[in-house]
Backbone as JSON, one array per atom type, in Angstrom:
{
  "sequence": "MLLLLAGNSATAQTCPPPGALEDRCIELTAQGTHEVSEVQLSPGQPTTFRFDSDVRADGMTLENREHFEVAPGKRLITLEPSEKARGAKPSTLTVCFADGSAPACTSFRLIIHPAMGERRVEIFRHARSLDSVQAELRKTREENTGLRAEVQQMRAERDRPDGLIGLFASGMMGGEGIPSQTISESITARERNTLQQSKVKTLRAPGRVAMELWLENPDTAKSWTPRGAVLVGAKGERLDATFWPAEPIASGERRSIWIEVMALEKRTQGTFTLKLWEADGQRTFVIGNVTFPALAVAPGL",
  "N": [[-0.74, 10.7, -8.67], [-2.41, 9.89, -11.36], [-3.05, 11.26, -14.75], [-5.59, 10.94, -17.26], [-7.72, 11.31, -19.34], [-10.18, 13.74, -20.7], [-13.51, 14.9, -19.88], [-16.99, 16.46, -20.56], [-18.18, 18.23, -18.23], [-20.02, 20.47, -16.25], [-19.99, 20.22, -13.53], [-17.95, 18.6, -12.78], [-16.13, 16.61, -10.61], [-13.25, 16.84, -8.37], [-9.94, 15.26, -7.27], [-9.45, 14.86, -3.72], [-7.25, 16.59, -1.5], [-3.82, 15.35, -0.87], [-3.74, 12.64, 1.31], [-6.22, 13.06, 2.39], [-8.18, 11.28, 1.47], [-8.38, 7.75, 1.64], [-8.71, 5.93, -0.32], [-7.6, 5.11, -3.69], [-7.42, 7.76, -6.13], [-8.38, 8.92, -9.37], [-7.83, 11.33, -11.88], [-9.61, 12.14, -14.97], [-8.21, 13.71, -17.61], [-7.91, 16.04, -20.54], [-5.33, 15.98, -21.43], [-3.98, 13.63, -21.27], [-4.33, 11.56, -23.4], [-3.5, 9.25, -24.4], [-2.69, 7.77, -22.29], [-2.24, 5.28, -19.68], [-3.87, 4.18, -16.77], [-2.11, 2.49, -13.9], [-3.43, 0.01, -11.7], [-3.2, -1.74, -8.7], [-3.96, -4.87, -7.88], [-4.93, -7.75, -5.85], [-4.84, -11.47, -5.36], [-7.83, -12.8, -4.18], [-8.71, -10.51, -2.91], [-11.21, -8.11, -3.23], [-11.39, -5.45, -5.6], [-12.81, -2.22, -6.2], [-14.01, -0.32, -8.87], [-14.99, 3.08, -9.13], [-16.99, 5.07, -10.94], [-17.74, 8.52, -11.75], [-19.68, 8.81, -13.71], [-22.1, 7.29, -15.85], [-21.41, 4.15, -17.16], [-21.12, 2.13, -20.31], [-23.04, -0.72, -20.68], [-22.24, -2.71, -22.47], [-19.59, -1.89, -23.08], [-17.46, -2.68, -21.75], [-14.29, -4.41, -21.67], [-12.11, -7.0, -20.84], [-8.85, -8.39, -20.37], [-7.86, -11.72, -20.06], [-10.17, -12.69, -18.77], [-11.11, -14.95, -17.49], [-9.42, -15.16, -15.15], [-10.5, -13.59, -13.36], [-13.16, -12.64, -11.07], [-16.15, -11.01, -11.73], [-18.07, -8.07, -11.27], [-20.09, -6.22, -12.64], [-21.53, -2.84, -13.18], [-23.57, 0.12, -13.35], [-22.13, 2.41, -12.21], [-20.22, 1.26, -11.01], [-17.83, -1.08, -10.93], [-16.52, -4.15, -9.96], [-13.66, -6.05, -9.36], [-12.21, -9.2, -8.71], [-9.34, -10.78, -8.31], [-8.59, -14.3, -9.13], [-6.72, -17.11, -7.72], [-5.35, -18.19, -9.91], [-4.46, -15.87, -11.26], [-2.25, -15.13, -9.98], [1.24, -14.38, -10.38], [0.82, -13.85, -12.99], [0.99, -12.19, -16.2], [0.39, -8.55, -16.48], [-2.97, -7.43, -16.99], [-5.36, -5.79, -19.02], [-7.87, -3.56, -18.49], [-10.87, -2.14, -20.09], [-12.92, 0.44, -20.28], [-15.89, 1.86, -21.55], [-17.88, 4.97, -21.75], [-21.31, 6.08, -21.31], [-22.49, 8.36, -21.94], [-21.71, 9.63, -24.3], [-19.97, 11.76, -24.55], [-16.62, 13.2, -24.5], [-14.01, 11.88, -22.27], [-14.43, 9.13, -24.39], [-13.75, 6.42, -23.84], [-11.81, 4.56, -21.47], [-8.75, 3.08, -20.13], [-7.15, 0.66, -18.02], [-4.31, -0.59, -16.41], [-3.83, -3.49, -15.09], [-2.18, -4.56, -12.39], [-1.0, -7.45, -10.82], [-0.41, -8.06, -7.56], [1.18, -9.91, -4.9], [0.25, -9.73, -2.45], [-0.84, -7.23, -1.68], [-3.43, -5.15, -2.58], [-5.41, -2.55, -4.07], [-8.14, -1.25, -2.59], [-10.41, 0.45, -3.25], [-11.06, 2.52, -6.15], [-11.46, 5.76, -7.15], [-12.83, 7.6, -9.92], [-12.69, 10.27, -11.81], [-14.08, 12.35, -14.16], [-13.13, 15.16, -16.37], [-13.6, 18.49, -18.05], [-12.4, 20.89, -18.35], [-9.57, 22.41, -19.74], [-7.65, 23.37, -18.28], [-7.2, 21.79, -16.11], [-5.42, 19.6, -16.42], [-3.0, 21.13, -16.28], [-3.24, 22.21, -13.7], [-3.34, 19.82, -12.16], [-0.88, 18.77, -12.62], [0.79, 20.71, -11.33], [-0.07, 20.37, -8.75], [0.84, 17.9, -8.36], [3.47, 18.25, -8.43], [4.17, 20.04, -6.25], [3.41, 18.07, -4.22], [5.57, 16.5, -4.54], [7.68, 18.09, -4.16], [7.2, 18.76, -1.46], [7.58, 16.21, -0.28], [10.23, 15.82, -0.8], [11.48, 17.95, 0.54], [10.9, 17.19, 3.22], [12.46, 14.88, 3.36], [14.96, 16.16, 3.1], [15.09, 17.69, 5.45], [14.81, 15.72, 7.53], [17.28, 14.4, 6.83], [19.11, 16.31, 7.34], [18.64, 16.53, 10.22], [19.16, 13.95, 11.16], [21.84, 13.94, 10.64], [23.0, 15.72, 12.38], [22.76, 14.75, 14.75], [24.07, 12.63, 17.41], [25.34, 9.31, 17.29], [24.41, 5.97, 18.25], [23.31, 5.17, 21.94], [23.43, 7.65, 22.93], [22.41, 9.23, 20.67], [19.87, 8.09, 20.34], [18.54, 9.17, 22.54], [18.93, 11.73, 21.99], [17.41, 12.29, 19.78], [14.71, 11.79, 20.65], [13.62, 9.49, 20.51], [13.83, 7.69, 22.47], [13.12, 7.81, 25.8], [13.69, 8.21, 29.47], [12.45, 5.97, 30.52], [12.96, 4.04, 28.53], [12.29, 2.14, 25.56], [9.31, 1.19, 24.77], [8.14, -2.1, 24.65], [6.79, -5.42, 23.55], [6.18, -9.09, 23.56], [4.39, -10.86, 21.33], [3.97, -13.24, 20.45], [2.35, -15.49, 21.03], [-0.25, -14.49, 20.68], [-0.74, -13.75, 18.03], [-2.1, -14.43, 14.61], [-1.49, -16.87, 12.19], [-1.41, -17.16, 8.6], [-2.45, -20.13, 6.8], [-1.28, -20.82, 4.39], [1.39, -19.75, 4.58], [4.8, -19.38, 3.63], [6.87, -19.19, 5.24], [7.8, -19.97, 8.67], [7.07, -18.72, 11.71], [8.64, -18.21, 15.0], [9.02, -16.38, 17.05], [7.78, -13.3, 17.79], [8.02, -9.78, 18.3], [7.16, -6.52, 19.33], [7.65, -3.08, 19.16], [7.67, 0.39, 20.13], [8.4, 3.78, 19.54], [8.4, 7.47, 19.51], [6.51, 8.43, 16.69], [7.11, 6.21, 15.27], [6.88, 2.64, 14.82], [8.06, -0.62, 15.34], [8.99, -4.17, 14.5], [10.26, -7.36, 15.45], [10.98, -10.09, 13.95], [11.28, -13.67, 14.25], [12.32, -15.78, 12.0], [11.79, -18.79, 10.0], [12.72, -20.71, 7.26], [11.3, -23.4, 5.84], [11.61, -24.68, 3.27], [13.19, -27.01, 1.43], [14.67, -26.74, -0.7], [14.97, -24.18, -1.75], [15.96, -20.85, -1.37], [14.57, -17.99, 0.56], [13.86, -14.75, -0.3], [13.34, -11.78, 1.02], [11.38, -9.1, -0.13], [9.35, -6.78, 0.02], [7.26, -5.08, 2.51], [4.29, -4.77, 4.48], [1.93, -3.03, 6.58], [-1.42, -3.69, 7.4], [-4.36, -2.12, 8.5], [-7.47, -2.47, 10.38], [-9.46, -1.29, 8.83], [-8.56, -1.51, 6.42], [-6.8, 0.34, 5.82], [-3.48, 1.2, 4.68], [0.01, 1.03, 5.73], [3.13, 1.66, 4.58], [5.99, -0.18, 4.98], [9.39, -0.73, 6.15], [12.33, -2.97, 5.93], [14.87, -4.94, 7.41], [17.43, -7.4, 7.73], [18.09, -7.48, 4.1], [18.87, -9.85, 2.94], [18.75, -13.17, 1.55], [16.89, -15.78, 3.1], [18.34, -18.61, 3.8], [17.66, -22.28, 3.02], [16.09, -24.03, 5.46], [17.22, -22.34, 7.33], [17.21, -20.3, 10.24], [16.43, -17.0, 11.37], [16.3, -13.6, 12.29], [14.08, -10.84, 11.28], [13.71, -7.48, 10.88], [11.16, -5.23, 10.95], [9.93, -1.95, 10.08], [7.88, 0.88, 10.6], [7.09, 4.29, 9.95], [5.06, 6.44, 11.46], [2.18, 8.64, 12.58], [1.27, 8.2, 16.13], [-1.44, 7.84, 16.54], [-2.22, 6.4, 14.12], [-1.07, 4.02, 14.3], [-2.56, 2.59, 16.26], [-4.55, -0.11, 17.61], [-5.35, -3.31, 15.83], [-3.24, -4.99, 13.45], [-2.52, -6.42, 10.19], [0.4, -8.02, 9.08], [1.92, -8.1, 6.05], [4.33, -9.82, 4.2], [6.39, -10.11, 1.38], [8.25, -12.08, -1.04], [10.94, -11.78, -3.34], [10.34, -12.79, -5.93], [7.47, -12.74, -6.02], [5.81, -14.89, -5.82], [5.78, -16.26, -3.27], [4.52, -15.66, -0.02], [4.26, -14.16, 3.16], [2.11, -13.95, 5.88], [0.71, -12.5, 8.75], [-1.7, -11.97, 11.45], [-3.56, -9.95, 13.85], [-1.6, -8.32, 15.02], [-0.25, -6.17, 17.26], [0.85, -3.17, 18.98], [2.86, -1.87, 21.7], [1.79, 0.8, 24.04], [3.05, 4.18, 24.44], [5.65, 4.83, 26.81], [5.44, 6.44, 29.62], [7.3, 8.88, 31.37], [8.05, 9.03, 34.93], [6.45, 11.37, 37.0], [5.43, 12.91, 34.89]],
  "CA": [[-1.9, 10.94, -9.43], [-2.31, 9.75, -12.98], [-3.84, 11.92, -15.47], [-5.81, 10.4, -18.42], [-8.5, 12.07, -20.35], [-11.1, 14.74, -20.28], [-14.89, 14.87, -20.33], [-17.46, 17.64, -20.53], [-19.09, 18.38, -17.31], [-19.54, 21.64, -15.49], [-19.81, 19.9, -12.02], [-16.88, 17.47, -12.51], [-15.34, 16.39, -9.12], [-11.66, 16.77, -8.36], [-9.47, 14.56, -6.1], [-9.19, 15.48, -2.53], [-5.83, 16.88, -1.27], [-3.29, 14.16, -0.51], [-3.96, 12.29, 2.85], [-7.71, 13.3, 2.88], [-8.86, 9.99, 1.06], [-7.66, 6.52, 1.68], [-8.85, 5.29, -1.5], [-6.97, 5.86, -4.66], [-8.17, 8.72, -6.81], [-7.63, 9.16, -10.76], [-8.76, 12.15, -12.61], [-9.24, 11.86, -16.5], [-8.11, 14.95, -18.24], [-7.68, 16.06, -21.74], [-4.02, 16.07, -21.83], [-3.41, 12.26, -21.2], [-5.26, 10.88, -24.27], [-2.96, 7.83, -24.73], [-1.95, 7.33, -21.05], [-3.12, 4.06, -19.08], [-3.57, 4.05, -15.27], [-2.03, 1.26, -13.58], [-4.05, -0.28, -10.58], [-2.77, -2.93, -8.18], [-4.99, -6.03, -7.3], [-4.23, -9.0, -5.2], [-5.76, -12.46, -5.35], [-8.65, -12.99, -3.07], [-9.21, -9.25, -2.37], [-11.92, -7.42, -4.3], [-11.12, -3.94, -5.86], [-13.87, -1.69, -6.75], [-13.75, 1.03, -9.62], [-16.2, 3.93, -8.86], [-16.97, 6.26, -11.63], [-18.7, 9.5, -11.58], [-20.75, 8.78, -14.78], [-22.53, 5.83, -16.21], [-20.62, 3.32, -18.15], [-21.95, 1.22, -21.08], [-22.98, -2.26, -20.27], [-21.45, -3.56, -23.47], [-18.57, -1.22, -23.23], [-16.36, -3.11, -20.97], [-13.51, -5.53, -22.05], [-11.07, -7.35, -19.91], [-8.17, -9.47, -20.61], [-7.67, -12.65, -19.24], [-11.27, -12.6, -17.83], [-11.19, -16.18, -16.72], [-8.75, -14.98, -13.96], [-11.22, -12.72, -12.35], [-14.58, -12.54, -10.73], [-16.26, -9.53, -12.32], [-19.42, -7.56, -10.88], [-20.32, -4.94, -13.47], [-22.7, -1.99, -12.89], [-23.55, 1.44, -14.19], [-21.04, 3.28, -12.08], [-19.37, 0.55, -9.96], [-17.16, -2.25, -11.41], [-15.77, -4.69, -8.9], [-12.98, -7.14, -9.84], [-11.49, -10.11, -7.66], [-8.38, -11.89, -9.14], [-8.28, -15.6, -8.42], [-5.45, -17.64, -7.65], [-4.73, -18.33, -11.25], [-3.82, -14.55, -11.72], [-0.77, -14.98, -9.25], [2.34, -14.46, -11.21], [0.39, -13.71, -14.53], [1.35, -10.88, -16.63], [-0.72, -7.59, -16.25], [-4.17, -7.38, -17.92], [-5.89, -4.46, -19.4], [-9.39, -3.27, -18.41], [-11.16, -1.07, -20.85], [-14.4, 0.9, -19.91], [-16.43, 3.06, -22.33], [-18.97, 5.61, -21.01], [-22.66, 5.94, -21.97], [-22.97, 9.73, -22.28], [-21.23, 10.02, -25.61], [-18.97, 12.73, -24.35], [-15.22, 12.9, -24.38], [-13.44, 10.88, -23.24], [-15.53, 7.98, -24.84], [-13.26, 5.25, -23.2], [-10.33, 4.73, -20.71], [-8.18, 1.88, -19.76], [-6.56, 0.6, -16.63], [-3.46, -1.65, -16.55], [-4.05, -4.33, -13.84], [-0.86, -5.29, -11.89], [-1.38, -8.47, -9.81], [0.45, -8.04, -6.59], [1.06, -11.07, -4.23], [-0.29, -9.38, -0.85], [-1.43, -5.92, -1.28], [-4.23, -4.67, -3.62], [-6.28, -1.32, -3.86], [-9.66, -1.55, -2.33], [-11.35, 1.11, -4.23], [-10.61, 3.45, -7.0], [-12.16, 6.61, -7.64], [-12.56, 7.97, -11.46], [-13.37, 11.5, -12.05], [-13.85, 13.01, -15.61], [-13.08, 16.69, -16.37], [-13.76, 19.03, -19.35], [-11.53, 22.07, -18.26], [-8.36, 22.29, -20.37], [-6.57, 23.9, -17.11], [-7.15, 20.82, -15.01], [-4.11, 18.83, -16.42], [-1.91, 21.89, -15.66], [-3.47, 22.3, -12.24], [-3.14, 18.61, -11.62], [0.68, 18.67, -12.65], [1.33, 21.63, -10.38], [-0.34, 19.67, -7.42], [1.76, 16.71, -8.15], [4.99, 18.91, -8.29], [3.87, 20.56, -4.93], [3.49, 17.05, -3.36], [6.91, 15.78, -4.73], [8.58, 18.92, -3.56], [6.92, 18.65, -0.04], [8.27, 15.01, 0.13], [11.69, 16.09, -0.9], [11.92, 18.93, 1.61], [10.77, 16.66, 4.34], [13.55, 14.07, 3.39], [16.11, 16.74, 3.43], [15.18, 18.13, 6.86], [15.22, 14.47, 8.38], [18.72, 13.86, 6.62], [19.88, 17.24, 8.26], [18.35, 16.38, 11.72], [19.87, 13.01, 11.68], [23.36, 14.25, 10.47], [23.37, 16.64, 13.4], [22.81, 13.9, 16.16], [25.23, 11.6, 17.6], [25.01, 7.83, 17.09], [24.41, 5.02, 19.58], [22.37, 5.49, 22.75], [23.29, 9.2, 22.96], [21.65, 9.56, 19.44], [18.43, 7.62, 20.59], [17.94, 10.27, 23.64], [18.84, 13.22, 21.48], [16.37, 12.26, 18.69], [13.44, 11.71, 21.3], [13.05, 8.18, 20.29], [13.95, 6.99, 23.57], [13.35, 8.64, 27.1], [14.15, 7.56, 30.61], [11.75, 4.84, 30.49], [13.41, 3.22, 27.58], [11.51, 2.04, 24.48], [8.34, 0.06, 25.17], [8.22, -3.4, 23.82], [6.01, -6.51, 24.06], [6.19, -10.02, 22.89], [3.01, -10.96, 21.12], [4.12, -14.67, 19.62], [1.09, -16.41, 21.28], [-1.53, -14.0, 20.24], [-0.77, -13.71, 16.57], [-2.69, -15.52, 13.91], [-0.78, -17.06, 10.77], [-2.14, -17.92, 7.36], [-2.04, -21.47, 6.63], [-0.45, -20.9, 3.14], [2.57, -19.06, 4.93], [5.92, -20.14, 3.07], [7.73, -18.95, 6.32], [7.37, -20.14, 9.91], [7.58, -17.82, 12.81], [8.86, -18.79, 16.36], [8.67, -15.44, 17.98], [7.19, -11.86, 17.27], [8.12, -8.82, 19.33], [6.79, -5.43, 18.79], [8.23, -1.93, 19.78], [7.2, 1.65, 19.84], [8.98, 5.08, 19.79], [7.62, 8.62, 19.08], [6.63, 8.54, 15.31], [7.33, 4.98, 14.46], [6.84, 1.37, 15.53], [8.98, -1.68, 14.79], [8.74, -5.46, 14.88], [11.36, -8.24, 15.41], [10.42, -11.5, 13.68], [12.13, -14.81, 14.02], [11.47, -16.72, 10.78], [12.51, -20.07, 9.54], [12.66, -21.18, 5.97], [11.06, -24.86, 5.77], [11.66, -25.0, 2.02], [14.62, -27.65, 1.41], [15.25, -26.6, -2.01], [14.88, -22.72, -2.36], [16.06, -19.71, -0.33], [13.45, -17.04, 0.58], [14.46, -13.33, -0.17], [12.26, -10.61, 1.36], [11.25, -7.9, -1.12], [8.56, -5.72, 0.49], [6.38, -5.24, 3.59], [3.17, -3.54, 4.6], [1.05, -3.29, 7.54], [-2.74, -3.32, 6.91], [-5.35, -2.0, 9.44], [-8.69, -3.42, 10.35], [-10.21, -0.7, 7.8], [-7.87, -1.62, 5.16], [-5.73, 1.33, 5.73], [-1.92, 0.52, 4.71], [1.26, 1.56, 6.25], [4.32, 1.06, 4.08], [7.1, -0.55, 6.11], [10.88, -1.11, 5.72], [12.78, -4.13, 6.74], [16.15, -5.24, 7.45], [18.18, -7.44, 6.59], [17.37, -7.82, 2.83], [19.56, -11.18, 2.37], [18.04, -14.28, 1.39], [16.99, -16.82, 4.29], [18.54, -20.13, 3.17], [16.8, -23.32, 3.2], [16.28, -24.45, 6.76], [17.77, -21.32, 8.12], [16.19, -19.32, 11.18], [17.01, -15.82, 11.76], [15.42, -12.51, 12.57], [14.06, -9.78, 10.33], [13.23, -6.2, 11.49], [10.15, -4.49, 10.23], [9.65, -0.58, 10.82], [6.94, 1.75, 9.94], [7.1, 5.65, 10.34], [3.67, 6.87, 11.23], [1.9, 9.18, 13.77], [0.86, 7.04, 16.95], [-2.87, 7.43, 16.25], [-2.48, 5.56, 12.91], [-0.55, 2.71, 14.66], [-3.15, 1.85, 17.3], [-5.27, -1.16, 17.28], [-4.66, -4.49, 15.42], [-2.92, -4.99, 12.09], [-1.99, -7.63, 9.39], [1.57, -7.75, 8.39], [2.34, -8.89, 4.83], [5.69, -9.78, 3.54], [6.52, -10.98, 0.19], [9.69, -12.36, -1.51], [11.37, -11.02, -4.66], [9.62, -13.2, -7.18], [6.19, -12.38, -5.87], [5.08, -15.98, -5.66], [5.58, -16.85, -1.8], [4.11, -14.57, 0.9], [4.17, -14.33, 4.67], [0.97, -13.13, 6.44], [0.17, -12.81, 10.17], [-2.7, -10.97, 11.93], [-3.64, -9.6, 15.22], [-0.47, -7.54, 15.33], [-0.37, -4.87, 18.09], [2.05, -2.45, 19.34], [2.72, -1.26, 23.0], [1.72, 2.32, 24.21], [4.32, 4.96, 24.78], [5.97, 5.01, 28.12], [5.26, 7.88, 30.31], [8.22, 8.88, 32.4], [7.46, 9.33, 36.14], [6.32, 12.76, 37.2], [4.97, 13.79, 33.85]],
  "C": [[-1.7, 10.77, -10.96], [-3.27, 10.31, -13.71], [-4.33, 11.16, -16.77], [-6.43, 11.38, -19.45], [-9.5, 13.03, -19.94], [-12.64, 14.71, -20.7], [-15.52, 16.24, -20.3], [-18.58, 17.72, -19.45], [-18.88, 19.56, -16.43], [-19.37, 21.3, -13.96], [-18.85, 18.87, -11.86], [-16.28, 17.59, -11.2], [-13.8, 16.43, -9.5], [-11.24, 15.82, -7.2], [-9.17, 15.44, -5.09], [-7.65, 15.7, -2.42], [-5.34, 15.35, -0.66], [-3.38, 13.87, 1.03], [-5.54, 12.45, 3.28], [-8.5, 12.15, 2.24], [-7.96, 8.77, 1.12], [-7.57, 5.83, 0.58], [-7.85, 5.99, -2.58], [-8.0, 6.65, -5.6], [-7.5, 9.02, -8.19], [-8.53, 10.29, -11.32], [-8.4, 12.15, -14.08], [-9.38, 13.29, -17.06], [-7.94, 14.82, -19.83], [-6.31, 15.94, -22.23], [-3.34, 14.6, -21.91], [-4.25, 11.18, -22.05], [-4.55, 9.55, -24.38], [-2.34, 7.24, -23.45], [-2.93, 6.12, -20.41], [-2.81, 4.08, -17.6], [-3.19, 2.69, -14.94], [-2.53, 1.19, -12.03], [-3.53, -1.67, -10.12], [-3.8, -3.74, -7.58], [-4.12, -7.18, -6.76], [-5.29, -10.15, -5.06], [-6.51, -12.59, -4.05], [-9.27, -11.59, -2.5], [-9.92, -8.3, -3.48], [-11.58, -5.84, -4.4], [-12.25, -3.37, -6.78], [-13.49, -0.4, -7.52], [-15.09, 1.81, -9.46], [-16.22, 5.09, -9.78], [-18.09, 7.29, -11.38], [-19.69, 9.86, -12.63], [-20.82, 7.35, -15.02], [-21.55, 5.33, -17.26], [-21.44, 2.45, -18.96], [-21.73, -0.08, -20.52], [-22.2, -3.09, -21.19], [-20.09, -2.85, -23.88], [-17.18, -1.74, -22.42], [-15.71, -4.36, -21.61], [-12.44, -5.83, -21.02], [-10.29, -8.65, -20.34], [-7.89, -10.41, -19.75], [-8.94, -12.79, -18.2], [-11.49, -13.9, -16.98], [-10.25, -16.25, -15.42], [-9.28, -14.1, -12.87], [-12.61, -12.98, -12.29], [-14.9, -11.19, -10.96], [-17.78, -9.29, -11.94], [-19.47, -6.23, -11.47], [-21.52, -4.21, -12.97], [-22.77, -0.63, -13.73], [-22.46, 2.4, -13.73], [-20.04, 2.67, -11.26], [-18.94, -0.73, -10.87], [-16.23, -2.97, -10.42], [-15.22, -6.02, -9.59], [-12.07, -7.76, -8.57], [-10.58, -11.1, -8.37], [-8.33, -13.16, -8.33], [-6.88, -15.97, -8.23], [-4.66, -17.78, -8.8], [-4.02, -16.99, -11.75], [-2.49, -14.46, -11.09], [0.24, -15.26, -10.19], [2.1, -14.28, -12.72], [0.93, -12.47, -14.97], [0.05, -9.8, -16.52], [-1.68, -7.76, -17.26], [-4.63, -5.96, -18.09], [-7.71, -4.44, -19.34], [-9.78, -2.11, -19.21], [-12.62, -0.76, -20.58], [-14.86, 2.08, -20.84], [-17.71, 3.69, -21.61], [-20.16, 5.7, -21.86], [-23.08, 7.35, -22.28], [-22.76, 10.33, -23.72], [-20.31, 11.15, -25.54], [-17.55, 12.25, -24.18], [-14.92, 12.92, -22.74], [-14.5, 9.71, -23.29], [-15.14, 6.74, -24.03], [-12.0, 5.45, -22.39], [-9.97, 3.35, -20.21], [-7.26, 1.99, -18.7], [-5.58, -0.82, -16.91], [-3.48, -2.41, -15.14], [-2.88, -5.09, -13.47], [-1.37, -6.14, -10.63], [0.03, -8.53, -8.85], [0.06, -9.2, -5.46], [0.07, -10.96, -3.01], [-0.96, -8.1, -0.83], [-2.22, -5.36, -2.65], [-5.1, -3.42, -3.12], [-7.63, -1.77, -3.77], [-10.73, -0.88, -3.19], [-10.64, 2.15, -4.94], [-11.54, 4.49, -7.56], [-11.94, 7.35, -9.0], [-13.39, 9.18, -11.49], [-13.07, 12.12, -13.57], [-14.04, 14.55, -15.55], [-13.0, 17.25, -17.75], [-12.84, 20.25, -19.47], [-10.15, 21.54, -18.8], [-7.4, 22.53, -19.22], [-6.46, 22.72, -16.01], [-5.86, 20.03, -15.17], [-3.03, 19.75, -15.96], [-2.07, 22.05, -14.14], [-2.84, 20.92, -11.55], [-1.35, 18.44, -11.55], [1.24, 19.44, -11.72], [1.14, 21.07, -8.97], [0.47, 18.63, -7.24], [3.1, 17.23, -7.84], [4.89, 19.36, -6.85], [4.06, 19.34, -4.01], [4.85, 16.36, -3.37], [7.83, 16.79, -3.96], [8.43, 19.01, -1.92], [7.63, 17.43, 0.44], [9.63, 15.23, 0.18], [12.25, 16.97, 0.19], [11.91, 18.22, 2.95], [11.95, 15.57, 4.47], [14.92, 14.77, 3.72], [16.24, 17.22, 4.9], [15.4, 16.98, 7.76], [16.68, 14.05, 8.13], [19.6, 14.83, 7.39], [19.74, 16.91, 9.63], [19.22, 15.15, 11.92], [21.49, 13.04, 11.51], [23.85, 15.07, 11.71], [23.38, 15.85, 14.78], [23.72, 13.0, 16.08], [24.67, 10.27, 17.35], [24.79, 7.07, 18.49], [23.3, 5.48, 20.53], [22.31, 6.96, 23.02], [22.28, 9.62, 21.91], [20.11, 9.33, 19.82], [17.71, 8.86, 21.67], [17.93, 11.53, 22.81], [17.87, 13.43, 20.38], [14.99, 12.14, 19.41], [12.82, 10.4, 21.08], [13.11, 7.29, 21.55], [14.08, 7.95, 24.84], [13.77, 7.66, 28.32], [13.59, 6.15, 30.88], [12.12, 3.71, 29.57], [12.32, 3.06, 26.41], [10.6, 0.9, 24.63], [8.29, -1.03, 24.27], [7.26, -4.6, 24.36], [6.22, -7.63, 23.06], [4.72, -10.67, 22.69], [2.91, -12.43, 20.27], [2.83, -15.57, 19.88], [-0.25, -15.74, 20.83], [-1.71, -13.81, 18.84], [-1.65, -14.8, 15.87], [-1.9, -15.64, 12.53], [-1.64, -17.66, 9.8], [-1.69, -19.27, 7.05], [-1.2, -21.67, 5.33], [1.04, -20.14, 3.38], [3.72, -19.9, 4.43], [7.06, -19.85, 4.2], [7.12, -19.48, 7.56], [7.96, -19.31, 11.01], [7.72, -18.54, 14.27], [8.63, -17.54, 17.51], [8.46, -14.11, 17.38], [7.2, -10.96, 18.37], [7.9, -7.46, 18.75], [7.35, -4.15, 19.76], [7.69, -0.56, 19.3], [7.95, 2.73, 20.25], [8.2, 6.21, 19.08], [7.71, 8.57, 17.46], [6.94, 7.33, 14.57], [7.22, 3.7, 15.44], [7.75, 0.49, 14.7], [8.5, -3.17, 15.21], [10.1, -6.36, 14.67], [10.7, -9.56, 15.18], [11.47, -12.42, 13.47], [11.62, -15.58, 13.1], [12.51, -17.77, 10.54], [11.9, -20.41, 8.03], [12.6, -22.71, 5.75], [11.42, -25.35, 4.29], [13.13, -25.68, 1.9], [15.35, -27.45, 0.46], [15.48, -25.12, -2.35], [14.96, -21.84, -1.17], [14.72, -18.83, -0.29], [13.87, -15.68, 0.76], [13.41, -12.38, -0.02], [12.53, -9.45, 0.42], [10.56, -6.6, -0.7], [7.74, -6.0, 1.8], [5.23, -4.09, 3.78], [2.42, -4.03, 5.75], [-0.5, -2.76, 7.23], [-3.63, -3.31, 8.13], [-6.65, -2.53, 9.43], [-9.72, -2.64, 9.32], [-9.81, -0.69, 6.53], [-6.88, -0.57, 4.88], [-4.18, 0.73, 5.71], [-1.07, 1.49, 5.19], [2.35, 0.91, 5.48], [5.3, 0.89, 5.18], [8.34, -0.96, 5.18], [11.22, -2.22, 6.38], [14.22, -4.32, 6.43], [16.58, -6.6, 8.25], [17.66, -7.78, 5.27], [17.88, -9.27, 2.27], [18.57, -12.19, 2.5], [17.95, -15.21, 2.78], [17.18, -18.1, 3.48], [17.6, -21.27, 3.66], [17.24, -23.9, 4.75], [16.69, -23.5, 7.67], [16.78, -20.69, 9.03], [16.88, -18.22, 11.6], [15.89, -14.76, 11.82], [15.27, -11.48, 11.6], [13.31, -8.63, 11.15], [12.36, -5.49, 10.44], [9.92, -3.08, 10.93], [8.74, 0.27, 10.05], [7.18, 3.15, 10.6], [5.75, 6.32, 10.23], [3.18, 7.61, 12.49], [1.25, 7.91, 14.75], [-0.59, 6.85, 16.68], [-3.1, 6.43, 15.17], [-1.93, 4.18, 13.19], [-1.28, 1.98, 16.02], [-4.29, 0.95, 16.71], [-4.57, -2.4, 16.5], [-4.46, -4.4, 13.91], [-2.54, -6.27, 11.52], [-0.8, -7.26, 8.8], [1.55, -8.9, 7.24], [3.67, -8.71, 4.28], [5.77, -10.61, 2.55], [7.89, -10.99, -0.4], [9.8, -11.69, -3.02], [10.68, -11.4, -5.95], [8.27, -13.04, -7.18], [5.34, -13.63, -5.65], [4.8, -16.38, -4.31], [5.27, -15.44, -0.9], [4.15, -15.14, 2.36], [3.2, -13.52, 5.25], [0.64, -13.55, 7.73], [-0.83, -11.6, 10.57], [-2.69, -11.03, 13.43], [-2.42, -9.01, 15.83], [-0.72, -6.35, 16.12], [0.84, -4.3, 18.54], [1.76, -1.76, 20.82], [2.48, 0.39, 22.95], [3.06, 2.88, 24.58], [4.47, 4.99, 26.15], [5.91, 6.38, 28.47], [6.21, 7.96, 31.53], [7.65, 9.3, 33.76], [7.46, 10.88, 36.48], [5.84, 13.48, 36.03], [3.54, 13.63, 33.76]]
}
């Protein structure tokens, strides 16, 4: 959560606890006068900024405006980058408020991502000087919670054996094995994909799902190096994914890449879109209609 500037409103809203809101939330407080929020946009996907107070019609400036479709309003501003923005340097959006109170204006640094953009950004202004301290404490608590979870996971993994015994001991595999399915025939592929898939297999274990992709790089002159991956649900919810291996796919080479997501089972039900992008951000691989099998239930349970 990034803190910016403060306003004067006795009924100022605050961002909900982590996980309670799928959209991005930014609080503007008095302690971050010179800070600028970074917001991630993606070509072809609109991002809406929603403010809790009116903005001036003549108080919006946008660098490289020709790279965006803009729909301004009193409390809503929607930006959609065009393909011209792909690979371009970050732009700055500055918005000024109509009520004359502090903060008078605020700015956002727009980062263009090849495959993943934020759909909505909520912006709340505050007047209370204690808000910045409270927000910093809240951020610290979130970081500490995440670190404690990582430490507990590392301790648990250290205390478990490796190999098949480790899979049983961790609870990731029961007597029925790990449920898997091949969905190569049912997925949809984007026409602009710079990789070609020949086989797609999905798997599920308690608390995580995985995919095995057999991919070919048809580019005869340039290798394809994966950099990041994400699963996007039907309602726009994003699940960060890890991938392996990270080595480049050479020209004309065909090999498998594994994708894994750690999430509760209810968050990985339904259909998803997989977005995989390479190191320089110019080339992407997107497939839709991705589904995962249900957990197996052992006989007698």
